[in-house]
Each structure stands twice: as structure tokens, then as C-alpha cells.
N, CA and C atoms as a LAMMPS dump frame, in Angstrom:
ITEM: TIMESTEP
0
ITEM: NUMBER OF ATOMS
411
ITEM: BOX BOUNDS ff ff ff
-5.0000000000000000e+02 5.0000000000000000e+02
-5.0000000000000000e+02 5.0000000000000000e+02
-5.0000000000000000e+02 5.0000000000000000e+02
ITEM: ATOMS id mol type element x y z
1 1 1 N 425.112 57.733 -154.444
2 1 2 C 424.805 57.362 -153.34
3 1 3 C 425.502 57.876 -152.1
4 2 1 N 424.66 58.776 -150.701
5 2 2 C 425.357 59.185 -150.045
6 2 3 C 425.693 58.601 -148.582
7 3 1 N 426.153 58.294 -147.71
8 3 2 C 426.623 58.243 -146.719
9 3 3 C 425.993 58.795 -145.615
10 4 1 N 425.032 57.835 -144.522
11 4 2 C 424.545 58.623 -143.529
12 4 3 C 425.143 60.105 -143.684
13 5 1 N 426.834 59.271 -142.822
14 5 2 C 427.043 59.856 -142.155
15 5 3 C 428.113 61.733 -142.58
16 6 1 N 427.402 61.971 -144.113
17 6 2 C 427.558 62.829 -144.643
18 6 3 C 426.362 63.586 -145.084
19 7 1 N 424.795 63.515 -144.817
20 7 2 C 423.584 64.156 -144.297
21 7 3 C 423.663 65.222 -143.948
22 8 1 N 423.563 66.733 -144.422
23 8 2 C 422.987 67.614 -143.567
24 8 3 C 421.483 68.162 -143.457
25 9 1 N 421.269 68.6 -142.893
26 9 2 C 420.033 69.172 -142.297
27 9 3 C 419.995 69.669 -143.83
28 10 1 N 418.353 69.813 -144.819
29 10 2 C 418.956 70.596 -145.809
30 10 3 C 416.615 70.972 -145.727
31 11 1 N 416.416 71.911 -146.595
32 11 2 C 415.071 71.368 -147.569
33 11 3 C 414.758 71.214 -147.847
34 12 1 N 415.703 70.285 -149.205
35 12 2 C 415.139 70.295 -149.732
36 12 3 C 415.12 68.188 -150.392
37 13 1 N 414.762 67.81 -151.335
38 13 2 C 414.546 66.17 -151.318
39 13 3 C 415.707 65.886 -152.09
40 14 1 N 417.481 65.465 -151.164
41 14 2 C 418.241 65.373 -152.59
42 14 3 C 418.63 64.179 -151.832
43 15 1 N 418.214 63.382 -150.59
44 15 2 C 419.505 62.609 -150.516
45 15 3 C 418.59 61.043 -151.291
46 16 1 N 419.481 60.502 -151.315
47 16 2 C 419.385 59.186 -152.11
48 16 3 C 420.577 58.244 -151.166
49 17 1 N 419.664 56.968 -150.983
50 17 2 C 421.268 56.358 -150.112
51 17 3 C 420.489 55.215 -149.349
52 18 1 N 421.301 54.462 -148.619
53 18 2 C 420.953 52.751 -148.502
54 18 3 C 420.849 52.546 -147.105
55 19 1 N 420.23 52.022 -146.634
56 19 2 C 420.9 51.382 -144.839
57 19 3 C 419.748 49.731 -144.479
58 20 1 N 420.168 49.986 -143.337
59 20 2 C 418.877 48.817 -142.709
60 20 3 C 418.294 48.946 -140.911
61 21 1 N 417.746 48.656 -141.636
62 21 2 C 415.997 48.979 -140.437
63 21 3 C 416.332 48.863 -139.137
64 22 1 N 417.422 49.012 -137.821
65 22 2 C 417.521 48.372 -137.025
66 22 3 C 416.032 47.615 -136.034
67 23 1 N 415.181 49.407 -135.336
68 23 2 C 414.299 49.136 -134.68
69 23 3 C 413.345 50.229 -134.679
70 24 1 N 412.818 49.946 -134.672
71 24 2 C 411.038 50.762 -134.833
72 24 3 C 410.041 50.669 -134.041
73 25 1 N 410.31 52.338 -133.517
74 25 2 C 409.158 52.44 -132.554
75 25 3 C 407.248 52.326 -133.101
76 26 1 N 406.987 52.783 -131.597
77 26 2 C 405.385 52.061 -131.507
78 26 3 C 404.306 53.348 -132.732
79 27 1 N 403.66 52.487 -133.108
80 27 2 C 402.853 53.105 -134.393
81 27 3 C 401.889 54.447 -133.805
82 28 1 N 402.07 55.565 -134.45
83 28 2 C 401.153 56.003 -133.283
84 28 3 C 400.399 57.223 -134.62
85 29 1 N 400.068 57.472 -134.448
86 29 2 C 399.259 58.676 -135.356
87 29 3 C 399.296 61.069 -135.156
88 30 1 N 400.007 61.05 -136.393
89 30 2 C 400.534 62.28 -136.094
90 30 3 C 399.52 63.249 -137.395
91 31 1 N 398.469 63.976 -136.27
92 31 2 C 396.986 64.575 -137.094
93 31 3 C 396.417 63.193 -137.764
94 32 1 N 396.262 63.424 -138.703
95 32 2 C 395.482 62.67 -139.764
96 32 3 C 396.331 61.092 -139.79
97 33 1 N 397.794 60.997 -140.095
98 33 2 C 398.193 60.494 -139.839
99 33 3 C 399.037 59.212 -139.711
100 34 1 N 399.474 57.942 -140.245
101 34 2 C 400.299 57.129 -139.12
102 34 3 C 400.952 57.976 -139.453
103 35 1 N 401.99 57.388 -138.216
104 35 2 C 403.681 57.729 -138.162
105 35 3 C 404.59 57.032 -137.641
106 36 1 N 405.601 56.697 -137.212
107 36 2 C 406.131 55.452 -137.202
108 36 3 C 408.687 55.803 -137.088
109 37 1 N 408.59 56.133 -135.632
110 37 2 C 409.884 56.398 -135.865
111 37 3 C 411.022 54.915 -135.678
112 38 1 N 411.863 54.907 -136.757
113 38 2 C 412.666 53.773 -136.257
114 38 3 C 414.165 54.227 -136.573
115 39 1 N 415.095 53.525 -136.443
116 39 2 C 416.387 53.454 -135.436
117 39 3 C 417.349 52.9 -137.265
118 40 1 N 417.849 53.657 -137.975
119 40 2 C 418.721 52.766 -139.362
120 40 3 C 420.185 53.021 -139.167
121 41 1 N 420.339 52.656 -140.197
122 41 2 C 422.555 52.73 -139.842
123 41 3 C 422.583 52.61 -141.237
124 42 1 N 423.959 52.493 -141.526
125 42 2 C 424.374 52.235 -143.189
126 42 3 C 425.928 51.83 -142.195
127 43 1 N 426.824 51.618 -142.899
128 43 2 C 428.69 51.51 -141.894
129 43 3 C 428.842 52.762 -141.606
130 44 1 N 429.207 53.342 -142.22
131 44 2 C 429.255 54.723 -141.342
132 44 3 C 428.608 55.454 -140.15
133 45 1 N 427.262 55.474 -139.967
134 45 2 C 426.408 56.011 -138.986
135 45 3 C 424.918 55.672 -139.177
136 46 1 N 424.3 56.436 -137.529
137 46 2 C 422.848 55.424 -137.92
138 46 3 C 422.024 57.402 -137.639
139 47 1 N 420.989 56.658 -137.658
140 47 2 C 419.72 58.142 -137.993
141 47 3 C 418.578 57.834 -137.485
142 48 1 N 417.942 58.506 -137.213
143 48 2 C 416.378 58.097 -136.65
144 48 3 C 415.357 58.411 -138.103
145 49 1 N 414.956 57.401 -138.522
146 49 2 C 414.258 57.731 -139.892
147 49 3 C 412.75 57.556 -139.406
148 50 1 N 411.755 58.211 -140.09
149 50 2 C 409.885 58.593 -140.174
150 50 3 C 409.949 57.618 -141.215
151 51 1 N 408.82 57.193 -140.469
152 51 2 C 408.498 56.676 -141.262
153 51 3 C 406.918 56.93 -141.24
154 52 1 N 405.767 56.737 -142.168
155 52 2 C 404.448 57.619 -142.897
156 52 3 C 403.25 56.83 -142.844
157 53 1 N 402.941 56.587 -142.514
158 53 2 C 400.883 55.978 -143.695
159 53 3 C 401.62 53.952 -143.894
160 54 1 N 401.457 53.873 -144.417
161 54 2 C 401.612 52.645 -144.512
162 54 3 C 403.037 51.683 -145.1
163 55 1 N 403.897 52.533 -144.756
164 55 2 C 405.714 52.246 -144.622
165 55 3 C 405.756 52.074 -143.086
166 56 1 N 405.317 52.148 -142.541
167 56 2 C 405.158 51.978 -140.997
168 56 3 C 404.782 50.302 -140.973
169 57 1 N 403.778 50.063 -141.429
170 57 2 C 403.621 48.451 -141.055
171 57 3 C 404.628 47.719 -142.436
172 58 1 N 404.31 48.183 -143.306
173 58 2 C 405.9 47.276 -143.872
174 58 3 C 407.185 47.169 -144.277
175 59 1 N 407.753 48.311 -143.846
176 59 2 C 409.39 47.638 -143.605
177 59 3 C 409.401 47.122 -142.106
178 60 1 N 410.507 46.664 -141.762
179 60 2 C 409.849 46.134 -140.541
180 60 3 C 411.736 46.235 -140.305
181 61 1 N 412.23 45.669 -139.672
182 61 2 C 413.608 45.63 -138.335
183 61 3 C 414.597 44.061 -139.645
184 62 1 N 415.28 44.461 -139.782
185 62 2 C 416.31 43.75 -140.639
186 62 3 C 415.795 43.824 -142.408
187 63 1 N 415.203 44.762 -142.25
188 63 2 C 415.12 44.948 -143.871
189 63 3 C 415.316 46.525 -144.298
190 64 1 N 416.362 45.932 -145.531
191 64 2 C 417.22 47.377 -146.428
192 64 3 C 416.474 47.791 -147.259
193 65 1 N 416.397 49.451 -146.469
194 65 2 C 416.421 50.267 -147.438
195 65 3 C 416.575 50.965 -148.87
196 66 1 N 415.939 51.699 -149.721
197 66 2 C 416.915 52.386 -150.37
198 66 3 C 415.65 53.375 -150.933
199 67 1 N 416.355 54.874 -149.622
200 67 2 C 415.56 55.866 -150.224
201 67 3 C 416.062 56.738 -150.974
202 68 1 N 415.338 57.534 -152.28
203 68 2 C 415.441 58.47 -153.17
204 68 3 C 415.029 59.611 -152.89
205 69 1 N 415.509 60.606 -152.821
206 69 2 C 415.404 62.224 -153.208
207 69 3 C 414.92 62.061 -151.686
208 70 1 N 415.739 61.669 -150.698
209 70 2 C 414.708 62.151 -148.872
210 70 3 C 415.464 63.49 -148.795
211 71 1 N 414.819 63.451 -147.375
212 71 2 C 415.002 64.485 -146.863
213 71 3 C 415.756 64.934 -145.277
214 72 1 N 416.963 65.631 -144.988
215 72 2 C 416.869 65.271 -143.414
216 72 3 C 416.741 66.879 -143.128
217 73 1 N 415.602 66.599 -142.265
218 73 2 C 415.133 67.655 -141.687
219 73 3 C 414.616 68.212 -139.987
220 74 1 N 413.731 68.699 -139.919
221 74 2 C 413.297 69.206 -138.22
222 74 3 C 412.029 68.68 -138.419
223 75 1 N 411.214 67.642 -137.788
224 75 2 C 409.931 67.316 -137.854
225 75 3 C 409.379 67.293 -135.882
226 76 1 N 408.989 67.516 -135.76
227 76 2 C 408.303 68.003 -134.031
228 76 3 C 409.263 68.155 -133.838
229 77 1 N 410.263 69.215 -133.631
230 77 2 C 411.583 69.15 -132.774
231 77 3 C 412.905 68.398 -132.809
232 78 1 N 412.447 67.339 -133.886
233 78 2 C 413.494 66.39 -133.99
234 78 3 C 413.554 66.04 -135.486
235 79 1 N 415.395 65.832 -135.048
236 79 2 C 415.923 65.259 -136.497
237 79 3 C 415.322 64.04 -137.492
238 80 1 N 415.177 64.584 -137.852
239 80 2 C 415.316 62.495 -138.451
240 80 3 C 414.992 62.941 -140.532
241 81 1 N 415.539 61.296 -140.763
242 81 2 C 415.273 61.19 -141.888
243 81 3 C 414.139 60.521 -142.615
244 82 1 N 413.874 61.268 -143.736
245 82 2 C 412.547 60.833 -144.39
246 82 3 C 412.05 60.503 -145.216
247 83 1 N 411.306 60.152 -146.14
248 83 2 C 411.163 60.692 -147.875
249 83 3 C 410.742 61.282 -148.381
250 84 1 N 409.63 62.192 -147.315
251 84 2 C 408.869 63.377 -147.439
252 84 3 C 407.403 63.501 -148.786
253 85 1 N 407.61 64.197 -149.059
254 85 2 C 406.79 64.08 -150.116
255 85 3 C 407.26 63.824 -151.476
256 86 1 N 407.769 63.988 -151.383
257 86 2 C 409.142 64.091 -153.428
258 86 3 C 409.532 62.65 -153.644
259 87 1 N 410.058 62.585 -151.943
260 87 2 C 410.811 60.847 -152.369
261 87 3 C 410.241 59.445 -152.357
262 88 1 N 410.722 58.31 -152.382
263 88 2 C 410.495 57.376 -152.389
264 88 3 C 411.746 56.237 -151.05
265 89 1 N 410.812 55.376 -150.382
266 89 2 C 411.899 54.308 -149.893
267 89 3 C 411.015 53.417 -149.972
268 90 1 N 412.143 52.422 -150.633
269 90 2 C 411.502 51.098 -151.451
270 90 3 C 412.57 49.876 -150.206
271 91 1 N 412.293 48.94 -150.059
272 91 2 C 413.041 47.489 -150.17
273 91 3 C 414.417 46.99 -150.713
274 92 1 N 414.691 47.113 -150.085
275 92 2 C 416.063 46.216 -151.336
276 92 3 C 416.402 45.24 -150.861
277 93 1 N 416.142 44.548 -150.186
278 93 2 C 416.419 42.969 -148.992
279 93 3 C 417.004 42.967 -147.521
280 94 1 N 417.247 42.438 -147.247
281 94 2 C 416.782 42.027 -146
282 94 3 C 418.222 41.566 -145.092
283 95 1 N 418.832 41.358 -144.428
284 95 2 C 419.57 41.524 -142.86
285 95 3 C 420.969 41.422 -143.438
286 96 1 N 421.236 41.545 -144.166
287 96 2 C 422.641 41.467 -145.251
288 96 3 C 423.409 42.617 -145.304
289 97 1 N 424.172 43.609 -144.431
290 97 2 C 424.254 44.803 -144.393
291 97 3 C 425.161 45.144 -143.333
292 98 1 N 426.542 45.575 -143.992
293 98 2 C 427.17 46.412 -142.403
294 98 3 C 426.143 47.573 -142.341
295 99 1 N 426.493 47.412 -140.339
296 99 2 C 426.7 49.287 -140.147
297 99 3 C 426.968 48.943 -138.666
298 100 1 N 427.272 50.562 -138.364
299 100 2 C 427.754 51.115 -137.097
300 100 3 C 426.189 51.765 -136.608
301 101 1 N 426.221 52.437 -134.974
302 101 2 C 424.845 52.741 -134.461
303 101 3 C 425.417 53.856 -134.003
304 102 1 N 426.878 54.987 -134.446
305 102 2 C 427.787 55.281 -133.805
306 102 3 C 428.429 56.162 -135.026
307 103 1 N 427.977 57.564 -135.208
308 103 2 C 427.975 58.314 -134.657
309 103 3 C 425.965 58.399 -135.401
310 104 1 N 425.582 59.197 -134.939
311 104 2 C 423.686 59.468 -134.954
312 104 3 C 423.901 60.209 -135.233
313 105 1 N 423.797 60.901 -136.537
314 105 2 C 423.003 61.818 -136.675
315 105 3 C 421.769 62.573 -136.236
316 106 1 N 421.07 61.775 -135.434
317 106 2 C 420.505 62.445 -134.999
318 106 3 C 420.672 63.114 -133.545
319 107 1 N 421.562 63.134 -133.546
320 107 2 C 421.931 63.657 -132.221
321 107 3 C 423.045 64.237 -132.414
322 108 1 N 422.841 65 -133.02
323 108 2 C 423.929 66.802 -133.408
324 108 3 C 423.227 67.514 -133.07
325 109 1 N 424.037 68.601 -132.897
326 109 2 C 423.1 70.268 -133.139
327 109 3 C 423.957 70.237 -133.994
328 110 1 N 423.062 70.97 -134.768
329 110 2 C 423.801 71.8 -136.084
330 110 3 C 423.276 73.537 -136.198
331 111 1 N 423.902 73.733 -137.186
332 111 2 C 423.75 75.757 -136.399
333 111 3 C 424.239 76.044 -138.154
334 112 1 N 424.063 77.346 -138.552
335 112 2 C 423.328 77.691 -139.328
336 112 3 C 425.175 78.054 -140.594
337 113 1 N 425.728 77.339 -140.793
338 113 2 C 426.873 78.278 -141.461
339 113 3 C 427.553 79.063 -141.825
340 114 1 N 428.658 79.967 -141.097
341 114 2 C 428.459 81.184 -140.822
342 114 3 C 429.22 81.979 -142.368
343 115 1 N 429.403 80.868 -143.402
344 115 2 C 429.821 81.39 -144.653
345 115 3 C 428.329 81.237 -145.087
346 116 1 N 427.641 80.465 -144.985
347 116 2 C 426.208 80.217 -145.981
348 116 3 C 425.477 79.575 -145.38
349 117 1 N 424.31 81.052 -145.273
350 117 2 C 423.269 80.866 -144.284
351 117 3 C 422.47 79.276 -144.834
352 118 1 N 421.974 79.404 -145.788
353 118 2 C 421.611 78.731 -146.528
354 118 3 C 422.082 76.987 -145.18
355 119 1 N 423.274 76.682 -145.547
356 119 2 C 424.019 75.585 -144.907
357 119 3 C 424.413 75.507 -143.812
358 120 1 N 423.998 74.11 -143.149
359 120 2 C 424.529 73.271 -141.649
360 120 3 C 425.621 73.019 -140.726
361 121 1 N 426.337 73.284 -140.186
362 121 2 C 427.726 73.128 -139.931
363 121 3 C 427.584 72.339 -138.841
364 122 1 N 428.029 71.296 -138.42
365 122 2 C 428.575 70.753 -136.196
366 122 3 C 428.552 71.894 -135.584
367 123 1 N 427.812 71.775 -134.968
368 123 2 C 427.808 72.474 -133.694
369 123 3 C 428.107 71.646 -132.003
370 124 1 N 428.067 70.305 -132.258
371 124 2 C 428.71 70.072 -131.317
372 124 3 C 427.528 68.324 -131.712
373 125 1 N 427.809 67.412 -130.166
374 125 2 C 427.323 66.031 -130.297
375 125 3 C 426.41 66.127 -129.116
376 126 1 N 425.447 65.191 -129.365
377 126 2 C 424.367 65.473 -128.395
378 126 3 C 423.987 64.32 -127.133
379 127 1 N 424.678 62.988 -128.44
380 127 2 C 424.746 61.831 -127.852
381 127 3 C 424.965 60.967 -128.926
382 128 1 N 426.308 60.053 -128.233
383 128 2 C 426.838 59.475 -129.66
384 128 3 C 426.163 58.117 -130.04
385 129 1 N 425.051 58.189 -129.538
386 129 2 C 423.951 56.782 -129.722
387 129 3 C 422.759 57.607 -129.682
388 130 1 N 422.036 56.642 -130.244
389 130 2 C 420.196 57.617 -130.368
390 130 3 C 420.045 57.261 -128.533
391 131 1 N 419.536 58.929 -128.013
392 131 2 C 418.724 58.733 -127.399
393 131 3 C 417.158 58.326 -126.634
394 132 1 N 416.571 57.554 -128.294
395 132 2 C 415.134 57.329 -128.364
396 132 3 C 415.906 55.614 -127.946
397 133 1 N 416.252 55.09 -128.934
398 133 2 C 416.3 53.805 -129.421
399 133 3 C 417.925 53.238 -127.935
400 134 1 N 417.473 52.098 -127.382
401 134 2 C 418.495 51.546 -126.593
402 134 3 C 419.226 51.344 -127.853
403 135 1 N 421.051 51.419 -126.956
404 135 2 C 422.32 50.319 -127.819
405 135 3 C 421.526 48.739 -127.806
406 136 1 N 421.997 48.559 -128.902
407 136 2 C 421.794 47.723 -129.298
408 136 3 C 422.722 46.296 -128.588
409 137 1 N 422.955 45.438 -128.636
410 137 2 C 424.367 44.522 -127.912
411 137 3 C 424.647 43.978 -129.055
């Protein structure tokens, strides 16, 4: 399993990790699909997690989610972690997990790696916390 602080944008479904769902935004429509953006975290970082379809109603704040073959990529100009078509998100427990809210991996500006254009490197931190979800008390 990979820690959230170690994820980088990629075009492949290779991320297997576990995190707690901290907050969930409004459920809406993206074309024909139901979507919902959530804030998730582990003991190393947080990230925006895109929920699709039934996931929007199934997962709630406090749920611990195990993600298999997830993808960290751009969706509508937002960098989000998601299961994608090849991945799977499953509830693994509730409430009992240490986490941090900073850094938020979705709030980092990434650039192409000059030594390998198929990879990304951190270019700048846009915000240490989520600009979509307020900081928890």
C-alpha cells in the first residue's frame, strides 16, 4: 500500500491505499453520472477523492476506505484520487484511524519531470489545506 503523501499524478490505475473519509461535498450530476467530491486522509497527507454513482450514497464521513487500483489524475481541472473504471473502493472500517489534513496532495501544482516526460514532480504548493473543504477543528 502507498501512503497518500507518495501519490503522484498518472494515467494508470496503480494506487492501492487506505484512508478515512473526513468530509463529503454535495452530490451532483456529471452528465449522466452521480458524483460527489470528498476529503480523505491518512497519517501522511490528505487528498480530494471523487466518488461516483452509488459510492456517493454508500460512503459517509468516518468510513475507512480501502482503494485498490485507484488513479490520481485531473477531472474537470481538479486533481483528484478516484477508483476509476478499473479500480475498487471498499469500506474497511469506521472512525478508528490516525490522519493529518496537511499537506493536501490535490493542492499541489505538478509539472512534467524534465528527466522523464511521462512522470510528474511537485512544482509548487497552492495551499497547505484543502481550498474546497474548511479545516476541521
